[in-house]
ROLUM-868747 format. One record per residue: residue number from 1; residue in three letters; chain; z negated, y negated, x of N, C-alpha, C in turn. Coordinates in steps of 0.001 Angstrom, whole numbers. Atoms other than C-alpha are relative to their C-alpha. Layout:
! residues N
@k = NUM; r = ALA; c = A; n_w = Z; n_v = Y; n_u = X; ca_w = Z; ca_v = Y; ca_u = X; c_w = Z; c_v = Y; c_u = X
...
This chain:
! residues 114
@k = 1; r = MET; c = A; n_w = 573; n_v = 1696; n_u = 127; ca_w = -1448; ca_v = -4603; ca_u = 16855; c_w = -787; c_v = 226; c_u = 1188
@k = 2; r = ARG; c = A; n_w = 527; n_v = -343; n_u = -1201; ca_w = -2973; ca_v = -5263; ca_u = 20023; c_w = -769; c_v = -1862; c_u = 96
@k = 3; r = LEU; c = A; n_w = 554; n_v = 1369; n_u = 22; ca_w = -5495; ca_v = -8799; ca_u = 20076; c_w = -1229; c_v = -291; c_u = 1281
@k = 4; r = GLU; c = A; n_w = 1207; n_v = 959; n_u = -851; ca_w = -7003; ca_v = -10626; ca_u = 23171; c_w = -825; c_v = -896; c_u = 19
@k = 5; r = VAL; c = A; n_w = 690; n_v = 1456; n_u = -24; ca_w = -9635; ca_v = -13241; ca_u = 23219; c_w = -109; c_v = -512; c_u = 1444
@k = 6; r = ALA; c = A; n_w = -150; n_v = 585; n_u = -1765; ca_w = -9222; ca_v = -15761; ca_u = 26902; c_w = -1596; c_v = 180; c_u = 19
@k = 7; r = GLU; c = A; n_w = 1433; n_v = -362; n_u = -645; ca_w = -12521; ca_v = -15066; ca_u = 28695; c_w = -845; c_v = -1570; c_u = -334
@k = 8; r = ASP; c = A; n_w = 1065; n_v = 608; n_u = 714; ca_w = -13967; ca_v = -18304; ca_u = 27612; c_w = 276; c_v = -998; c_u = -1720
@k = 9; r = SER; c = A; n_w = -9; n_v = 429; n_u = 1271; ca_w = -13300; ca_v = -18085; ca_u = 24241; c_w = -1570; c_v = 75; c_u = -818
@k = 10; r = PHE; c = A; n_w = 1013; n_v = -214; n_u = 654; ca_w = -16262; ca_v = -18021; ca_u = 21713; c_w = 321; c_v = 604; c_u = -1173
@k = 11; r = ASP; c = A; n_w = -942; n_v = -980; n_u = 1327; ca_w = -14207; ca_v = -15980; ca_u = 18949; c_w = -658; c_v = 1563; c_u = 438
@k = 12; r = THR; c = A; n_w = 684; n_v = -1653; n_u = 77; ca_w = -16096; ca_v = -12871; ca_u = 18367; c_w = 212; c_v = 1158; c_u = -1082
@k = 13; r = ALA; c = A; n_w = -420; n_v = -826; n_u = 277; ca_w = -14330; ca_v = -12040; ca_u = 15393; c_w = 1051; c_v = 1149; c_u = -87
@k = 14; r = THR; c = A; n_w = -628; n_v = -511; n_u = 178; ca_w = -11177; ca_v = -11133; ca_u = 16569; c_w = -299; c_v = 1340; c_u = 589
@k = 15; r = GLU; c = A; n_w = 668; n_v = -1084; n_u = -588; ca_w = -12627; ca_v = -8201; ca_u = 18935; c_w = -90; c_v = 1213; c_u = -880
@k = 16; r = THR; c = A; n_w = 292; n_v = -948; n_u = 1091; ca_w = -13746; ca_v = -6573; ca_u = 15625; c_w = 1547; c_v = 173; c_u = -911
@k = 17; r = TRP; c = A; n_w = -1463; n_v = -99; n_u = 894; ca_w = -10208; ca_v = -7110; ca_u = 13874; c_w = 844; c_v = 1139; c_u = 326
@k = 18; r = ASP; c = A; n_w = -330; n_v = -965; n_u = -1096; ca_w = -8703; ca_v = -5219; ca_u = 16924; c_w = -288; c_v = 1173; c_u = -250
@k = 19; r = GLU; c = A; n_w = 708; n_v = -1947; n_u = 486; ca_w = -10635; ca_v = -1809; ca_u = 15889; c_w = 236; c_v = 203; c_u = -1105
@k = 20; r = GLU; c = A; n_w = -207; n_v = -445; n_u = 1382; ca_w = -10176; ca_v = -2084; ca_u = 12178; c_w = 1153; c_v = -103; c_u = -300
@k = 21; r = ALA; c = A; n_w = -1515; n_v = -259; n_u = 318; ca_w = -6262; ca_v = -2194; ca_u = 12633; c_w = 346; c_v = 888; c_u = 101
@k = 22; r = PRO; c = A; n_w = -737; n_v = -1410; n_u = -866; ca_w = -4183; ca_v = 1064; ca_u = 12997; c_w = 946; c_v = -793; c_u = 1181
@k = 23; r = GLU; c = A; n_w = -804; n_v = 453; n_u = -1130; ca_w = -1887; ca_v = 836; ca_u = 15741; c_w = 1261; c_v = -136; c_u = -535
@k = 24; r = HIS; c = A; n_w = -1323; n_v = 73; n_u = 861; ca_w = 1008; ca_v = 1665; ca_u = 13788; c_w = 133; c_v = 357; c_u = -1492
@k = 25; r = GLN; c = A; n_w = -480; n_v = 39; n_u = 1399; ca_w = 2679; ca_v = 1062; ca_u = 10190; c_w = 1231; c_v = 111; c_u = -136
@k = 26; r = LEU; c = A; n_w = -1167; n_v = 222; n_u = 384; ca_w = 5419; ca_v = 1428; ca_u = 8943; c_w = 796; c_v = 124; c_u = -1903
@k = 27; r = SER; c = A; n_w = -483; n_v = 188; n_u = 1308; ca_w = 7344; ca_v = 504; ca_u = 5483; c_w = 1090; c_v = -441; c_u = -317
@k = 28; r = VAL; c = A; n_w = -1279; n_v = -251; n_u = 558; ca_w = 10263; ca_v = 1310; ca_u = 3906; c_w = 422; c_v = -243; c_u = -1667
@k = 29; r = ARG; c = A; n_w = -216; n_v = 77; n_u = 1836; ca_w = 11731; ca_v = 68; ca_u = 494; c_w = 1200; c_v = 87; c_u = -752
@k = 30; r = ALA; c = A; n_w = -1052; n_v = -773; n_u = 477; ca_w = 14378; ca_v = 845; ca_u = -1506; c_w = 261; c_v = -523; c_u = -1815
@k = 31; r = HIS; c = A; n_w = -771; n_v = 187; n_u = 1443; ca_w = 16168; ca_v = -1092; ca_u = -4860; c_w = 1201; c_v = 451; c_u = -308
@k = 32; r = LEU; c = A; n_w = -1063; n_v = -644; n_u = 387; ca_w = 18591; ca_v = 810; ca_u = -7018; c_w = 291; c_v = -260; c_u = -1381
@k = 33; r = SER; c = A; n_w = -558; n_v = 440; n_u = 1346; ca_w = 20487; ca_v = -917; ca_u = -10037; c_w = 871; c_v = 1611; c_u = -113
@k = 34; r = LEU; c = A; n_w = -829; n_v = -1087; n_u = 237; ca_w = 21536; ca_v = 2629; ca_u = -11716; c_w = 631; c_v = -509; c_u = -1424
@k = 35; r = PRO; c = A; n_w = -936; n_v = 90; n_u = 1880; ca_w = 24156; ca_v = 2876; ca_u = -15185; c_w = -1108; c_v = 73; c_u = -747
@k = 36; r = GLY; c = A; n_w = 887; n_v = 3; n_u = 1337; ca_w = 22402; ca_v = 2329; ca_u = -18123; c_w = -1063; c_v = -710; c_u = -201
@k = 37; r = ASN; c = A; n_w = 1079; n_v = 1410; n_u = -220; ca_w = 20273; ca_v = -692; ca_u = -17556; c_w = -1177; c_v = 564; c_u = 359
@k = 38; r = LEU; c = A; n_w = 1390; n_v = -698; n_u = -917; ca_w = 17932; ca_v = 1684; ca_u = -15307; c_w = -288; c_v = -478; c_u = 1275
@k = 39; r = GLU; c = A; n_w = 417; n_v = 766; n_u = -1227; ca_w = 16145; ca_v = 604; ca_u = -12295; c_w = -777; c_v = 909; c_u = 744
@k = 40; r = LEU; c = A; n_w = 1163; n_v = -757; n_u = -844; ca_w = 14296; ca_v = 2578; ca_u = -9528; c_w = 107; c_v = -676; c_u = 1394
@k = 41; r = ASN; c = A; n_w = 318; n_v = 824; n_u = -1184; ca_w = 12500; ca_v = 1126; ca_u = -6902; c_w = -1109; c_v = 898; c_u = 716
@k = 42; r = ALA; c = A; n_w = 1229; n_v = -663; n_u = -551; ca_w = 10477; ca_v = 2770; ca_u = -4069; c_w = -420; c_v = -288; c_u = 1095
@k = 43; r = VAL; c = A; n_w = 1105; n_v = 652; n_u = -1223; ca_w = 7885; ca_v = 1754; ca_u = -1396; c_w = -503; c_v = 1761; c_u = 714
@k = 44; r = GLY; c = A; n_w = 614; n_v = -1156; n_u = -685; ca_w = 7408; ca_v = 4531; ca_u = 1272; c_w = -407; c_v = -557; c_u = 1281
@k = 45; r = ARG; c = A; n_w = 565; n_v = 873; n_u = -843; ca_w = 4534; ca_v = 3674; ca_u = 3871; c_w = -533; c_v = 700; c_u = 1083
@k = 46; r = TYR; c = A; n_w = 410; n_v = -717; n_u = -754; ca_w = 3257; ca_v = 5252; ca_u = 6841; c_w = -1694; c_v = -1240; c_u = 1111
@k = 47; r = VAL; c = A; n_w = 895; n_v = 878; n_u = -783; ca_w = -112; ca_v = 3944; ca_u = 8245; c_w = -911; c_v = 626; c_u = 619
@k = 48; r = GLY; c = A; n_w = 650; n_v = -940; n_u = -894; ca_w = -1696; ca_v = 5447; ca_u = 11312; c_w = -1367; c_v = -119; c_u = -134
@k = 49; r = ASP; c = A; n_w = 1492; n_v = -527; n_u = 79; ca_w = -5307; ca_v = 6480; ca_u = 12130; c_w = -538; c_v = -1374; c_u = 294
@k = 50; r = LEU; c = A; n_w = 612; n_v = 1362; n_u = -506; ca_w = -7987; ca_v = 3895; ca_u = 12285; c_w = -1381; c_v = 904; c_u = 562
@k = 51; r = SER; c = A; n_w = 1217; n_v = -638; n_u = -626; ca_w = -10272; ca_v = 5846; ca_u = 14416; c_w = -1424; c_v = -444; c_u = 140
@k = 52; r = THR; c = A; n_w = 1502; n_v = 444; n_u = 7; ca_w = -13009; ca_v = 3733; ca_u = 14911; c_w = -712; c_v = 101; c_u = -1356
@k = 53; r = GLN; c = A; n_w = 70; n_v = -301; n_u = 906; ca_w = -13375; ca_v = 4355; ca_u = 11345; c_w = -142; c_v = 1294; c_u = -412
@k = 54; r = HIS; c = A; n_w = 153; n_v = -1545; n_u = 296; ca_w = -12890; ca_v = 7861; ca_u = 11283; c_w = 739; c_v = 300; c_u = -1224
@k = 55; r = ILE; c = A; n_w = -702; n_v = -582; n_u = 1418; ca_w = -9883; ca_v = 7792; ca_u = 8494; c_w = 1030; c_v = 61; c_u = 1022
@k = 56; r = PRO; c = A; n_w = -1106; n_v = -134; n_u = -392; ca_w = -6892; ca_v = 10049; ca_u = 9430; c_w = 1440; c_v = -1334; c_u = -620
@k = 57; r = GLY; c = A; n_w = -1335; n_v = 414; n_u = 385; ca_w = -3532; ca_v = 8510; ca_u = 9113; c_w = 572; c_v = 730; c_u = -1317
@k = 58; r = TYR; c = A; n_w = -966; n_v = -670; n_u = 783; ca_w = -1173; ca_v = 8911; ca_u = 6109; c_w = 1050; c_v = -380; c_u = -746
@k = 59; r = PHE; c = A; n_w = -849; n_v = 390; n_u = 612; ca_w = 1502; ca_v = 8719; ca_u = 4135; c_w = 313; c_v = -7; c_u = -1623
@k = 60; r = ALA; c = A; n_w = 384; n_v = 121; n_u = 1361; ca_w = 2065; ca_v = 6901; ca_u = 656; c_w = 1381; c_v = -68; c_u = -673
@k = 61; r = LEU; c = A; n_w = -839; n_v = 566; n_u = 826; ca_w = 4746; ca_v = 6361; ca_u = -1941; c_w = -464; c_v = -456; c_u = -1007
@k = 62; r = ASP; c = A; n_w = -62; n_v = 666; n_u = 1256; ca_w = 4936; ca_v = 4173; ca_u = -4929; c_w = 1626; c_v = 242; c_u = -356
@k = 63; r = VAL; c = A; n_w = -1566; n_v = 183; n_u = 478; ca_w = 7924; ca_v = 4650; ca_u = -6992; c_w = -48; c_v = -549; c_u = -1363
@k = 64; r = HIS; c = A; n_w = 224; n_v = 410; n_u = 1295; ca_w = 8677; ca_v = 2599; ca_u = -10408; c_w = 1579; c_v = 414; c_u = -579
@k = 65; r = ILE; c = A; n_w = -1297; n_v = -544; n_u = 1058; ca_w = 11505; ca_v = 4077; ca_u = -13069; c_w = -260; c_v = -1068; c_u = -1004
@k = 66; r = GLY; c = A; n_w = -140; n_v = 586; n_u = 1605; ca_w = 12602; ca_v = 1326; ca_u = -15765; c_w = 1214; c_v = -388; c_u = -582
@k = 67; r = TRP; c = A; n_w = -1505; n_v = -427; n_u = 839; ca_w = 15063; ca_v = 1263; ca_u = -18117; c_w = -594; c_v = -1388; c_u = -1053
@k = 68; r = ARG; c = A; n_w = 277; n_v = 1432; n_u = 1229; ca_w = 15722; ca_v = -2588; ca_u = -20518; c_w = 916; c_v = 509; c_u = -986
@k = 69; r = PRO; c = A; n_w = -875; n_v = -299; n_u = 1273; ca_w = 17432; ca_v = -990; ca_u = -23708; c_w = 439; c_v = -1286; c_u = -523
@k = 70; r = GLY; c = A; n_w = -445; n_v = 1312; n_u = 1116; ca_w = 17666; ca_v = -4693; ca_u = -24660; c_w = -117; c_v = -1509; c_u = 1276
@k = 71; r = HIS; c = A; n_w = 866; n_v = 1542; n_u = -638; ca_w = 17033; ca_v = -8490; ca_u = -23388; c_w = -1533; c_v = -66; c_u = 139
@k = 72; r = ARG; c = A; n_w = 1197; n_v = 122; n_u = 356; ca_w = 13766; ca_v = -8497; ca_u = -24684; c_w = -987; c_v = 1215; c_u = 322
@k = 73; r = MET; c = A; n_w = 1213; n_v = -1522; n_u = -35; ca_w = 12184; ca_v = -4925; ca_u = -24454; c_w = 96; c_v = 451; c_u = 1593
@k = 74; r = ALA; c = A; n_w = -84; n_v = -689; n_u = -1205; ca_w = 11659; ca_v = -2906; ca_u = -21097; c_w = -1184; c_v = 1089; c_u = 161
@k = 75; r = LEU; c = A; n_w = 809; n_v = -975; n_u = -188; ca_w = 9970; ca_v = 267; ca_u = -20093; c_w = -129; c_v = 537; c_u = 1174
@k = 76; r = SER; c = A; n_w = -85; n_v = -121; n_u = -1374; ca_w = 8671; ca_v = 1469; ca_u = -17134; c_w = -927; c_v = 1286; c_u = 57
@k = 77; r = LEU; c = A; n_w = 556; n_v = -1016; n_u = -400; ca_w = 7101; ca_v = 4532; ca_u = -15482; c_w = -460; c_v = 44; c_u = 1567
@k = 78; r = VAL; c = A; n_w = 310; n_v = -325; n_u = -1830; ca_w = 5146; ca_v = 4697; ca_u = -12059; c_w = -868; c_v = 303; c_u = 742
@k = 79; r = GLY; c = A; n_w = 936; n_v = -514; n_u = -643; ca_w = 3340; ca_v = 6549; ca_u = -9651; c_w = -66; c_v = -992; c_u = 1034
@k = 80; r = GLN; c = A; n_w = 594; n_v = 584; n_u = -985; ca_w = 1526; ca_v = 5094; ca_u = -7237; c_w = -1061; c_v = 1022; c_u = 782
@k = 81; r = HIS; c = A; n_w = 846; n_v = -551; n_u = -860; ca_w = -169; ca_v = 6227; ca_u = -3928; c_w = 129; c_v = 1718; c_u = -81
@k = 82; r = LEU; c = A; n_w = -708; n_v = -1577; n_u = 47; ca_w = 2024; ca_v = 9858; ca_u = -4189; c_w = 109; c_v = 154; c_u = 1103
@k = 83; r = LEU; c = A; n_w = -226; n_v = -1011; n_u = -1629; ca_w = 1859; ca_v = 12159; ca_u = -1011; c_w = -1351; c_v = -64; c_u = 508
@k = 84; r = ALA; c = A; n_w = 888; n_v = 83; n_u = -1069; ca_w = -1236; ca_v = 10809; ca_u = 198; c_w = -1349; c_v = 749; c_u = -853
@k = 85; r = GLY; c = A; n_w = 1413; n_v = -493; n_u = 581; ca_w = -3985; ca_v = 12163; ca_u = -2733; c_w = -1041; c_v = -908; c_u = 243
@k = 86; r = ARG; c = A; n_w = 1215; n_v = 1292; n_u = 403; ca_w = -7259; ca_v = 10754; ca_u = -2592; c_w = -437; c_v = -420; c_u = 1516
@k = 87; r = HIS; c = A; n_w = 285; n_v = 192; n_u = -1533; ca_w = -8106; ca_v = 9127; ca_u = 855; c_w = -746; c_v = -1493; c_u = 223
@k = 88; r = LEU; c = A; n_w = 419; n_v = 1392; n_u = -738; ca_w = -9970; ca_v = 6015; ca_u = 2600; c_w = 1263; c_v = -686; c_u = 248
@k = 89; r = GLU; c = A; n_w = -789; n_v = 821; n_u = -516; ca_w = -7814; ca_v = 3218; ca_u = 3562; c_w = -629; c_v = -965; c_u = 900
@k = 90; r = PHE; c = A; n_w = 205; n_v = 888; n_u = -870; ca_w = -9820; ca_v = 1113; ca_u = 5295; c_w = -1718; c_v = -612; c_u = -307
@k = 91; r = ILE; c = A; n_w = 1421; n_v = 104; n_u = -170; ca_w = -13660; ca_v = 337; ca_u = 5894; c_w = -185; c_v = -1336; c_u = 483
@k = 92; r = SER; c = A; n_w = 398; n_v = 1130; n_u = -874; ca_w = -14825; ca_v = -3002; ca_u = 7138; c_w = -1065; c_v = -236; c_u = 305
@k = 93; r = SER; c = A; n_w = 1097; n_v = 132; n_u = -439; ca_w = -17656; ca_v = -3481; ca_u = 9076; c_w = -187; c_v = -1485; c_u = -248
@k = 94; r = SER; c = A; n_w = 132; n_v = 1558; n_u = -351; ca_w = -17019; ca_v = -7230; ca_u = 9136; c_w = -603; c_v = -920; c_u = -1703
@k = 95; r = SER; c = A; n_w = 371; n_v = 771; n_u = 1064; ca_w = -17251; ca_v = -8013; ca_u = 5936; c_w = -1079; c_v = 346; c_u = -1314
@k = 96; r = GLY; c = A; n_w = 1148; n_v = -761; n_u = 1167; ca_w = -19935; ca_v = -5603; ca_u = 3786; c_w = 518; c_v = 551; c_u = -1158
@k = 97; r = ALA; c = A; n_w = -600; n_v = -342; n_u = 1448; ca_w = -17558; ca_v = -4670; ca_u = 1234; c_w = -20; c_v = 1853; c_u = -242
@k = 98; r = LEU; c = A; n_w = 455; n_v = -2131; n_u = 100; ca_w = -18437; ca_v = -737; ca_u = -102; c_w = 1609; c_v = 407; c_u = 278
@k = 99; r = PRO; c = A; n_w = -861; n_v = -985; n_u = -61; ca_w = -15733; ca_v = 1806; ca_u = 1046; c_w = 379; c_v = 560; c_u = -1607
@k = 100; r = ALA; c = A; n_w = -712; n_v = -98; n_u = 1352; ca_w = -13499; ca_v = 2745; ca_u = -1981; c_w = 1226; c_v = 1100; c_u = 301
@k = 101; r = ARG; c = A; n_w = -1177; n_v = -597; n_u = -260; ca_w = -11335; ca_v = 5862; ca_u = -2253; c_w = 1117; c_v = -472; c_u = -844
@k = 102; r = VAL; c = A; n_w = -1130; n_v = -194; n_u = 428; ca_w = -7636; ca_v = 5529; ca_u = -3082; c_w = 126; c_v = 995; c_u = -691
@k = 103; r = GLN; c = A; n_w = -591; n_v = -719; n_u = 679; ca_w = -6130; ca_v = 7688; ca_u = -5361; c_w = 1376; c_v = 220; c_u = -779
@k = 104; r = ALA; c = A; n_w = -889; n_v = 91; n_u = 658; ca_w = -3133; ca_v = 8789; ca_u = -6711; c_w = 248; c_v = -298; c_u = -1765
@k = 105; r = GLY; c = A; n_w = -146; n_v = 670; n_u = 1381; ca_w = -1923; ca_v = 7616; ca_u = -10409; c_w = 1820; c_v = 27; c_u = -365
@k = 106; r = VAL; c = A; n_w = -900; n_v = 236; n_u = 758; ca_w = 914; ca_v = 7871; ca_u = -12925; c_w = -454; c_v = -739; c_u = -1161
@k = 107; r = TYR; c = A; n_w = 57; n_v = 618; n_u = 1233; ca_w = 1309; ca_v = 5383; ca_u = -15726; c_w = 1271; c_v = -798; c_u = -563
@k = 108; r = GLY; c = A; n_w = -1106; n_v = 417; n_u = 858; ca_w = 3669; ca_v = 3873; ca_u = -18286; c_w = -97; c_v = -1183; c_u = -480
@k = 109; r = ALA; c = A; n_w = 354; n_v = 1341; n_u = 562; ca_w = 4197; ca_v = 42; ca_u = -19125; c_w = 1115; c_v = 39; c_u = -1253
@k = 110; r = LEU; c = A; n_w = -1190; n_v = 13; n_u = 1116; ca_w = 6111; ca_v = -1241; ca_u = -22396; c_w = 107; c_v = -1701; c_u = 289
@k = 111; r = GLY; c = A; n_w = 13; n_v = 1372; n_u = -179; ca_w = 7162; ca_v = -4972; ca_u = -21729; c_w = 776; c_v = -788; c_u = -1500
@k = 112; r = TRP; c = A; n_w = -453; n_v = 99; n_u = 1049; ca_w = 8163; ca_v = -7340; ca_u = -24588; c_w = 426; c_v = -1752; c_u = 287
@k = 113; r = ARG; c = A; n_w = -324; n_v = 1860; n_u = -84; ca_w = 9824; ca_v = -11274; ca_u = -24121; c_w = 272; c_v = -409; c_u = -1147
@k = 114; r = SER; c = A; n_w = -244; n_v = 908; n_u = 919; ca_w = 9943; ca_v = -13546; ca_u = -26859; c_w = 1261; c_v = -893; c_u = 246
């Protein structure tokens, strides 16, 4: 992303956004319906360096495996932020929000519809 402001503009935020955004991003999604009422969803992404914030680029992977044994019940196993390990994703100098580190995680879920 490259943002430019017209010379006669009073906009002061756009230049800040340009400095806070990565130059390169890539996202790939896949969804597979498998036999036995199984489904597999995956999202892989690459985010380039945020050099002004001293945050290196990273690869991340989110994976969801779901099983529906019947019309009402669903079981899921989800892995988030796999491959990237614990890392910073963004620090906003304009919003005043505190930086947070994102870490990999795995969880299961049980769903029931009445």
